[in-house]
mmCIF file of the N, C-alpha and C atoms, coordinates in Angstrom:
data_MODEL
# 
_entry.id   MODEL 
# 
loop_
_atom_site.group_PDB 
_atom_site.id 
_atom_site.type_symbol 
_atom_site.label_atom_id 
_atom_site.label_alt_id 
_atom_site.label_comp_id 
_atom_site.label_asym_id 
_atom_site.label_entity_id 
_atom_site.label_seq_id 
_atom_site.pdbx_PDB_ins_code 
_atom_site.Cartn_x 
_atom_site.Cartn_y 
_atom_site.Cartn_z 
_atom_site.occupancy 
_atom_site.B_iso_or_equiv 
_atom_site.pdbx_formal_charge 
_atom_site.auth_seq_id 
_atom_site.auth_comp_id 
_atom_site.auth_asym_id 
_atom_site.auth_atom_id 
_atom_site.pdbx_PDB_model_num 
ATOM 1   N N  . MET A 1 1  ? 0.811  -1.189 0.000  1.00 0.00 ? 1  MET A N  1 
ATOM 2   C CA . MET A 1 1  ? 0.000  0.000  0.000  1.00 0.00 ? 1  MET A CA 1 
ATOM 3   C C  . MET A 1 1  ? 0.861  1.263  0.000  1.00 0.00 ? 1  MET A C  1 
ATOM 4   N N  . LEU A 1 2  ? 1.946  1.273  0.747  1.00 0.00 ? 2  LEU A N  1 
ATOM 5   C CA . LEU A 1 2  ? 2.755  2.486  0.858  1.00 0.00 ? 2  LEU A CA 1 
ATOM 6   C C  . LEU A 1 2  ? 3.411  2.894  -0.447 1.00 0.00 ? 2  LEU A C  1 
ATOM 7   N N  . THR A 1 3  ? 3.559  1.945  -1.360 1.00 0.00 ? 3  THR A N  1 
ATOM 8   C CA . THR A 1 3  ? 4.159  2.271  -2.649 1.00 0.00 ? 3  THR A CA 1 
ATOM 9   C C  . THR A 1 3  ? 3.150  2.233  -3.789 1.00 0.00 ? 3  THR A C  1 
ATOM 10  N N  . SER A 1 4  ? 1.878  2.082  -3.465 1.00 0.00 ? 4  SER A N  1 
ATOM 11  C CA . SER A 1 4  ? 0.829  2.040  -4.479 1.00 0.00 ? 4  SER A CA 1 
ATOM 12  C C  . SER A 1 4  ? 0.692  3.397  -5.167 1.00 0.00 ? 4  SER A C  1 
ATOM 13  N N  . MET A 1 5  ? 0.387  3.375  -6.447 1.00 0.00 ? 5  MET A N  1 
ATOM 14  C CA . MET A 1 5  ? 0.185  4.624  -7.187 1.00 0.00 ? 5  MET A CA 1 
ATOM 15  C C  . MET A 1 5  ? -1.136 5.305  -6.820 1.00 0.00 ? 5  MET A C  1 
ATOM 16  N N  . ASP A 1 6  ? -1.933 4.661  -5.968 1.00 0.00 ? 6  ASP A N  1 
ATOM 17  C CA . ASP A 1 6  ? -3.166 5.273  -5.485 1.00 0.00 ? 6  ASP A CA 1 
ATOM 18  C C  . ASP A 1 6  ? -2.890 6.337  -4.432 1.00 0.00 ? 6  ASP A C  1 
ATOM 19  N N  . PHE A 1 7  ? -1.641 6.373  -3.951 1.00 0.00 ? 7  PHE A N  1 
ATOM 20  C CA . PHE A 1 7  ? -1.264 7.290  -2.880 1.00 0.00 ? 7  PHE A CA 1 
ATOM 21  C C  . PHE A 1 7  ? -0.071 8.143  -3.290 1.00 0.00 ? 7  PHE A C  1 
ATOM 22  N N  . GLU A 1 8  ? 0.104  9.254  -2.580 1.00 0.00 ? 8  GLU A N  1 
ATOM 23  C CA . GLU A 1 8  ? 1.182  10.181 -2.898 1.00 0.00 ? 8  GLU A CA 1 
ATOM 24  C C  . GLU A 1 8  ? 1.779  10.720 -1.601 1.00 0.00 ? 8  GLU A C  1 
ATOM 25  N N  . TRP A 1 9  ? 3.112  10.664 -1.479 1.00 0.00 ? 9  TRP A N  1 
ATOM 26  C CA . TRP A 1 9  ? 3.806  11.241 -0.328 1.00 0.00 ? 9  TRP A CA 1 
ATOM 27  C C  . TRP A 1 9  ? 3.946  12.739 -0.534 1.00 0.00 ? 9  TRP A C  1 
ATOM 28  N N  . LYS A 1 10 ? 3.641  13.528 0.493  1.00 0.00 ? 10 LYS A N  1 
ATOM 29  C CA . LYS A 1 10 ? 3.785  14.984 0.430  1.00 0.00 ? 10 LYS A CA 1 
ATOM 30  C C  . LYS A 1 10 ? 4.444  15.488 1.706  1.00 0.00 ? 10 LYS A C  1 
ATOM 31  N N  . LYS A 1 11 ? 5.280  16.518 1.547  1.00 0.00 ? 11 LYS A N  1 
ATOM 32  C CA . LYS A 1 11 ? 5.889  17.159 2.714  1.00 0.00 ? 11 LYS A CA 1 
ATOM 33  C C  . LYS A 1 11 ? 4.804  17.870 3.510  1.00 0.00 ? 11 LYS A C  1 
ATOM 34  N N  . THR A 1 12 ? 4.921  17.820 4.841  1.00 0.00 ? 12 THR A N  1 
ATOM 35  C CA . THR A 1 12 ? 3.959  18.535 5.676  1.00 0.00 ? 12 THR A CA 1 
ATOM 36  C C  . THR A 1 12 ? 4.596  19.690 6.439  1.00 0.00 ? 12 THR A C  1 
ATOM 37  N N  . ASP A 1 13 ? 5.911  19.871 6.244  1.00 0.00 ? 13 ASP A N  1 
ATOM 38  C CA . ASP A 1 13 ? 6.585  21.010 6.870  1.00 0.00 ? 13 ASP A CA 1 
ATOM 39  C C  . ASP A 1 13 ? 7.616  21.595 5.908  1.00 0.00 ? 13 ASP A C  1 
ATOM 40  N N  . ALA A 1 14 ? 8.038  22.809 6.172  1.00 0.00 ? 14 ALA A N  1 
ATOM 41  C CA . ALA A 1 14 ? 8.955  23.517 5.274  1.00 0.00 ? 14 ALA A CA 1 
ATOM 42  C C  . ALA A 1 14 ? 10.338 22.863 5.220  1.00 0.00 ? 14 ALA A C  1 
ATOM 43  N N  . GLN A 1 15 ? 10.764 22.214 6.310  1.00 0.00 ? 15 GLN A N  1 
ATOM 44  C CA . GLN A 1 15 ? 12.096 21.593 6.356  1.00 0.00 ? 15 GLN A CA 1 
ATOM 45  C C  . GLN A 1 15 ? 12.139 20.249 5.644  1.00 0.00 ? 15 GLN A C  1 
ATOM 46  N N  . GLY A 1 16 ? 11.007 19.667 5.352  1.00 0.00 ? 16 GLY A N  1 
ATOM 47  C CA . GLY A 1 16 ? 10.980 18.358 4.698  1.00 0.00 ? 16 GLY A CA 1 
ATOM 48  C C  . GLY A 1 16 ? 11.337 17.221 5.627  1.00 0.00 ? 16 GLY A C  1 
ATOM 49  N N  . THR A 1 17 ? 10.978 17.349 6.910  1.00 0.00 ? 17 THR A N  1 
ATOM 50  C CA . THR A 1 17 ? 11.265 16.286 7.861  1.00 0.00 ? 17 THR A CA 1 
ATOM 51  C C  . THR A 1 17 ? 10.024 15.484 8.239  1.00 0.00 ? 17 THR A C  1 
ATOM 52  N N  . SER A 1 18 ? 8.863  15.940 7.809  1.00 0.00 ? 18 SER A N  1 
ATOM 53  C CA . SER A 1 18 ? 7.614  15.256 8.110  1.00 0.00 ? 18 SER A CA 1 
ATOM 54  C C  . SER A 1 18 ? 6.809  15.112 6.822  1.00 0.00 ? 18 SER A C  1 
ATOM 55  N N  . PHE A 1 19 ? 6.200  13.933 6.639  1.00 0.00 ? 19 PHE A N  1 
ATOM 56  C CA . PHE A 1 19 ? 5.484  13.635 5.402  1.00 0.00 ? 19 PHE A CA 1 
ATOM 57  C C  . PHE A 1 19 ? 4.146  12.987 5.707  1.00 0.00 ? 19 PHE A C  1 
ATOM 58  N N  . SER A 1 20 ? 3.209  13.118 4.771  1.00 0.00 ? 20 SER A N  1 
ATOM 59  C CA . SER A 1 20 ? 1.950  12.387 4.874  1.00 0.00 ? 20 SER A CA 1 
ATOM 60  C C  . SER A 1 20 ? 1.714  11.637 3.577  1.00 0.00 ? 20 SER A C  1 
ATOM 61  N N  . LEU A 1 21 ? 1.083  10.484 3.708  1.00 0.00 ? 21 LEU A N  1 
ATOM 62  C CA . LEU A 1 21 ? 0.723  9.671  2.553  1.00 0.00 ? 21 LEU A CA 1 
ATOM 63  C C  . LEU A 1 21 ? -0.744 9.942  2.275  1.00 0.00 ? 21 LEU A C  1 
ATOM 64  N N  . ASN A 1 22 ? -1.022 10.617 1.165  1.00 0.00 ? 22 ASN A N  1 
ATOM 65  C CA . ASN A 1 22 ? -2.381 11.049 0.846  1.00 0.00 ? 22 ASN A CA 1 
ATOM 66  C C  . ASN A 1 22 ? -2.982 10.217 -0.272 1.00 0.00 ? 22 ASN A C  1 
ATOM 67  N N  . ASP A 1 23 ? -4.275 9.960  -0.157 1.00 0.00 ? 23 ASP A N  1 
ATOM 68  C CA . ASP A 1 23 ? -5.036 9.294  -1.213 1.00 0.00 ? 23 ASP A CA 1 
ATOM 69  C C  . ASP A 1 23 ? -5.115 10.254 -2.400 1.00 0.00 ? 23 ASP A C  1 
ATOM 70  N N  . ARG A 1 24 ? -4.730 9.810  -3.577 1.00 0.00 ? 24 ARG A N  1 
ATOM 71  C CA . ARG A 1 24 ? -4.739 10.685 -4.758 1.00 0.00 ? 24 ARG A CA 1 
ATOM 72  C C  . ARG A 1 24 ? -6.136 11.140 -5.150 1.00 0.00 ? 24 ARG A C  1 
ATOM 73  N N  . GLU A 1 25 ? -7.149 10.297 -4.944 1.00 0.00 ? 25 GLU A N  1 
ATOM 74  C CA . GLU A 1 25 ? -8.516 10.656 -5.334 1.00 0.00 ? 25 GLU A CA 1 
ATOM 75  C C  . GLU A 1 25 ? -9.144 11.660 -4.381 1.00 0.00 ? 25 GLU A C  1 
ATOM 76  N N  . THR A 1 26 ? -9.027 11.408 -3.084 1.00 0.00 ? 26 THR A N  1 
ATOM 77  C CA . THR A 1 26 ? -9.711 12.247 -2.102 1.00 0.00 ? 26 THR A CA 1 
ATOM 78  C C  . THR A 1 26 ? -8.813 13.322 -1.496 1.00 0.00 ? 26 THR A C  1 
ATOM 79  N N  . GLY A 1 27 ? -7.489 13.103 -1.551 1.00 0.00 ? 27 GLY A N  1 
ATOM 80  C CA . GLY A 1 27 ? -6.560 14.038 -0.925 1.00 0.00 ? 27 GLY A CA 1 
ATOM 81  C C  . GLY A 1 27 ? -6.436 13.850 0.573  1.00 0.00 ? 27 GLY A C  1 
ATOM 82  N N  . GLN A 1 28 ? -7.159 12.884 1.119  1.00 0.00 ? 28 GLN A N  1 
ATOM 83  C CA . GLN A 1 28 ? -7.140 12.633 2.558  1.00 0.00 ? 28 GLN A CA 1 
ATOM 84  C C  . GLN A 1 28 ? -5.863 11.901 2.958  1.00 0.00 ? 28 GLN A C  1 
ATOM 85  N N  . PRO A 1 29 ? -5.237 12.341 4.068  1.00 0.00 ? 29 PRO A N  1 
ATOM 86  C CA . PRO A 1 29 ? -4.037 11.641 4.542  1.00 0.00 ? 29 PRO A CA 1 
ATOM 87  C C  . PRO A 1 29 ? -4.385 10.279 5.125  1.00 0.00 ? 29 PRO A C  1 
ATOM 88  N N  . ARG A 1 30 ? -3.558 9.276  4.836  1.00 0.00 ? 30 ARG A N  1 
ATOM 89  C CA . ARG A 1 30 ? -3.747 7.921  5.368  1.00 0.00 ? 30 ARG A CA 1 
ATOM 90  C C  . ARG A 1 30 ? -2.723 7.612  6.452  1.00 0.00 ? 30 ARG A C  1 
ATOM 91  N N  . PHE A 1 31 ? -1.468 8.034  6.232  1.00 0.00 ? 31 PHE A N  1 
ATOM 92  C CA . PHE A 1 31 ? -0.389 7.784  7.178  1.00 0.00 ? 31 PHE A CA 1 
ATOM 93  C C  . PHE A 1 31 ? 0.493  9.017  7.262  1.00 0.00 ? 31 PHE A C  1 
ATOM 94  N N  . THR A 1 32 ? 1.229  9.140  8.360  1.00 0.00 ? 32 THR A N  1 
ATOM 95  C CA . THR A 1 32 ? 2.244  10.175 8.488  1.00 0.00 ? 32 THR A CA 1 
ATOM 96  C C  . THR A 1 32 ? 3.562  9.506  8.859  1.00 0.00 ? 32 THR A C  1 
ATOM 97  N N  . ALA A 1 33 ? 4.666  10.154 8.509  1.00 0.00 ? 33 ALA A N  1 
ATOM 98  C CA . ALA A 1 33 ? 5.986  9.600  8.804  1.00 0.00 ? 33 ALA A CA 1 
ATOM 99  C C  . ALA A 1 33 ? 7.010  10.722 8.845  1.00 0.00 ? 33 ALA A C  1 
ATOM 100 N N  . THR A 1 34 ? 8.081  10.499 9.577  1.00 0.00 ? 34 THR A N  1 
ATOM 101 C CA . THR A 1 34 ? 9.208  11.424 9.557  1.00 0.00 ? 34 THR A CA 1 
ATOM 102 C C  . THR A 1 34 ? 10.203 10.948 8.497  1.00 0.00 ? 34 THR A C  1 
ATOM 103 N N  . ARG A 1 35 ? 11.159 11.783 8.188  1.00 0.00 ? 35 ARG A N  1 
ATOM 104 C CA . ARG A 1 35 ? 12.206 11.392 7.236  1.00 0.00 ? 35 ARG A CA 1 
ATOM 105 C C  . ARG A 1 35 ? 12.935 10.148 7.739  1.00 0.00 ? 35 ARG A C  1 
ATOM 106 N N  . SER A 1 36 ? 13.198 10.084 9.031  1.00 0.00 ? 36 SER A N  1 
ATOM 107 C CA . SER A 1 36 ? 13.879 8.921  9.616  1.00 0.00 ? 36 SER A CA 1 
ATOM 108 C C  . SER A 1 36 ? 13.055 7.654  9.451  1.00 0.00 ? 36 SER A C  1 
ATOM 109 N N  . ASP A 1 37 ? 11.730 7.747  9.655  1.00 0.00 ? 37 ASP A N  1 
ATOM 110 C CA . ASP A 1 37 ? 10.863 6.579  9.459  1.00 0.00 ? 37 ASP A CA 1 
ATOM 111 C C  . ASP A 1 37 ? 11.011 6.040  8.049  1.00 0.00 ? 37 ASP A C  1 
ATOM 112 N N  . LEU A 1 38 ? 11.025 6.931  7.075  1.00 0.00 ? 38 LEU A N  1 
ATOM 113 C CA . LEU A 1 38 ? 11.093 6.505  5.682  1.00 0.00 ? 38 LEU A CA 1 
ATOM 114 C C  . LEU A 1 38 ? 12.457 5.917  5.337  1.00 0.00 ? 38 LEU A C  1 
ATOM 115 N N  . VAL A 1 39 ? 13.523 6.503  5.861  1.00 0.00 ? 39 VAL A N  1 
ATOM 116 C CA . VAL A 1 39 ? 14.872 5.997  5.574  1.00 0.00 ? 39 VAL A CA 1 
ATOM 117 C C  . VAL A 1 39 ? 15.074 4.630  6.210  1.00 0.00 ? 39 VAL A C  1 
ATOM 118 N N  . PHE A 1 40 ? 14.750 4.498  7.498  1.00 0.00 ? 40 PHE A N  1 
ATOM 119 C CA . PHE A 1 40 ? 14.959 3.228  8.178  1.00 0.00 ? 40 PHE A CA 1 
ATOM 120 C C  . PHE A 1 40 ? 14.002 2.157  7.669  1.00 0.00 ? 40 PHE A C  1 
ATOM 121 N N  . GLY A 1 41 ? 12.802 2.525  7.297  1.00 0.00 ? 41 GLY A N  1 
ATOM 122 C CA . GLY A 1 41 ? 11.831 1.556  6.796  1.00 0.00 ? 41 GLY A CA 1 
ATOM 123 C C  . GLY A 1 41 ? 12.174 1.024  5.424  1.00 0.00 ? 41 GLY A C  1 
ATOM 124 N N  . ALA A 1 42 ? 12.901 1.805  4.627  1.00 0.00 ? 42 ALA A N  1 
ATOM 125 C CA . ALA A 1 42 ? 13.208 1.419  3.260  1.00 0.00 ? 42 ALA A CA 1 
ATOM 126 C C  . ALA A 1 42 ? 14.545 0.688  3.129  1.00 0.00 ? 42 ALA A C  1 
ATOM 127 N N  . ASN A 1 43 ? 15.368 0.722  4.167  1.00 0.00 ? 43 ASN A N  1 
ATOM 128 C CA . ASN A 1 43 ? 16.704 0.161  4.075  1.00 0.00 ? 43 ASN A CA 1 
ATOM 129 C C  . ASN A 1 43 ? 16.817 -1.062 4.990  1.00 0.00 ? 43 ASN A C  1 
ATOM 130 N N  . SER A 1 44 ? 16.909 -2.247 4.410  1.00 0.00 ? 44 SER A N  1 
ATOM 131 C CA . SER A 1 44 ? 16.925 -3.482 5.206  1.00 0.00 ? 44 SER A CA 1 
ATOM 132 C C  . SER A 1 44 ? 18.157 -3.571 6.103  1.00 0.00 ? 44 SER A C  1 
ATOM 133 N N  . GLN A 1 45 ? 19.293 -3.031 5.684  1.00 0.00 ? 45 GLN A N  1 
ATOM 134 C CA . GLN A 1 45 ? 20.492 -3.080 6.519  1.00 0.00 ? 45 GLN A CA 1 
ATOM 135 C C  . GLN A 1 45 ? 20.324 -2.182 7.741  1.00 0.00 ? 45 GLN A C  1 
ATOM 136 N N  . LEU A 1 46 ? 19.711 -1.001 7.562  1.00 0.00 ? 46 LEU A N  1 
ATOM 137 C CA . LEU A 1 46 ? 19.466 -0.127 8.705  1.00 0.00 ? 46 LEU A CA 1 
ATOM 138 C C  . LEU A 1 46 ? 18.434 -0.752 9.638  1.00 0.00 ? 46 LEU A C  1 
ATOM 139 N N  . GLN A 1 47 ? 17.427 -1.422 9.083  1.00 0.00 ? 47 GLN A N  1 
ATOM 140 C CA . GLN A 1 47 ? 16.437 -2.101 9.908  1.00 0.00 ? 47 GLN A CA 1 
ATOM 141 C C  . GLN A 1 47 ? 17.100 -3.156 10.780 1.00 0.00 ? 47 GLN A C  1 
ATOM 142 N N  . ALA A 1 48 ? 17.981 -3.936 10.198 1.00 0.00 ? 48 ALA A N  1 
ATOM 143 C CA . ALA A 1 48 ? 18.670 -4.998 10.938 1.00 0.00 ? 48 ALA A CA 1 
ATOM 144 C C  . ALA A 1 48 ? 19.549 -4.400 12.029 1.00 0.00 ? 48 ALA A C  1 
ATOM 145 N N  . ALA A 1 49 ? 20.242 -3.337 11.727 1.00 0.00 ? 49 ALA A N  1 
ATOM 146 C CA . ALA A 1 49 ? 21.117 -2.704 12.721 1.00 0.00 ? 49 ALA A CA 1 
ATOM 147 C C  . ALA A 1 49 ? 20.318 -2.149 13.885 1.00 0.00 ? 49 ALA A C  1 
ATOM 148 N N  . THR A 1 50 ? 19.199 -1.515 13.609 1.00 0.00 ? 50 THR A N  1 
ATOM 149 C CA . THR A 1 50 ? 18.404 -0.955 14.707 1.00 0.00 ? 50 THR A CA 1 
ATOM 150 C C  . THR A 1 50 ? 17.732 -2.048 15.519 1.00 0.00 ? 50 THR A C  1 
ATOM 151 N N  . ALA A 1 51 ? 17.311 -3.138 14.869 1.00 0.00 ? 51 ALA A N  1 
ATOM 152 C CA . ALA A 1 51 ? 16.688 -4.250 15.593 1.00 0.00 ? 51 ALA A CA 1 
ATOM 153 C C  . ALA A 1 51 ? 17.713 -4.911 16.507 1.00 0.00 ? 51 ALA A C  1 
ATOM 154 N N  . THR A 1 52 ? 18.941 -5.041 16.053 1.00 0.00 ? 52 THR A N  1 
ATOM 155 C CA . THR A 1 52 ? 20.006 -5.654 16.852 1.00 0.00 ? 52 THR A CA 1 
ATOM 156 C C  . THR A 1 52 ? 20.356 -4.778 18.032 1.00 0.00 ? 52 THR A C  1 
ATOM 157 N N  . SER A 1 53 ? 20.470 -3.485 17.809 1.00 0.00 ? 53 SER A N  1 
ATOM 158 C CA . SER A 1 53 ? 20.862 -2.588 18.900 1.00 0.00 ? 53 SER A CA 1 
ATOM 159 C C  . SER A 1 53 ? 19.718 -2.375 19.880 1.00 0.00 ? 53 SER A C  1 
ATOM 160 N N  . ALA A 1 54 ? 18.489 -2.583 19.468 1.00 0.00 ? 54 ALA A N  1 
ATOM 161 C CA . ALA A 1 54 ? 17.348 -2.388 20.369 1.00 0.00 ? 54 ALA A CA 1 
ATOM 162 C C  . ALA A 1 54 ? 17.141 -3.568 21.306 1.00 0.00 ? 54 ALA A C  1 
ATOM 163 N N  . SER A 1 55 ? 17.696 -4.713 20.965 1.00 0.00 ? 55 SER A N  1 
ATOM 164 C CA . SER A 1 55 ? 17.469 -5.887 21.827 1.00 0.00 ? 55 SER A CA 1 
ATOM 165 C C  . SER A 1 55 ? 18.576 -6.100 22.812 1.00 0.00 ? 55 SER A C  1 
# 
């Protein structure tokens, strides 16, 4: 769903550190995320490193 073409990521602040995932048809936000959420969520090596250090 997060990569579906039915949705669009948009910046929600001037610095570009916060984003919302909006439905393209309605414009309604479905999810919100920070830049860090998107970087760590998209990179499997960073995910593994954070999971290891958190345990």
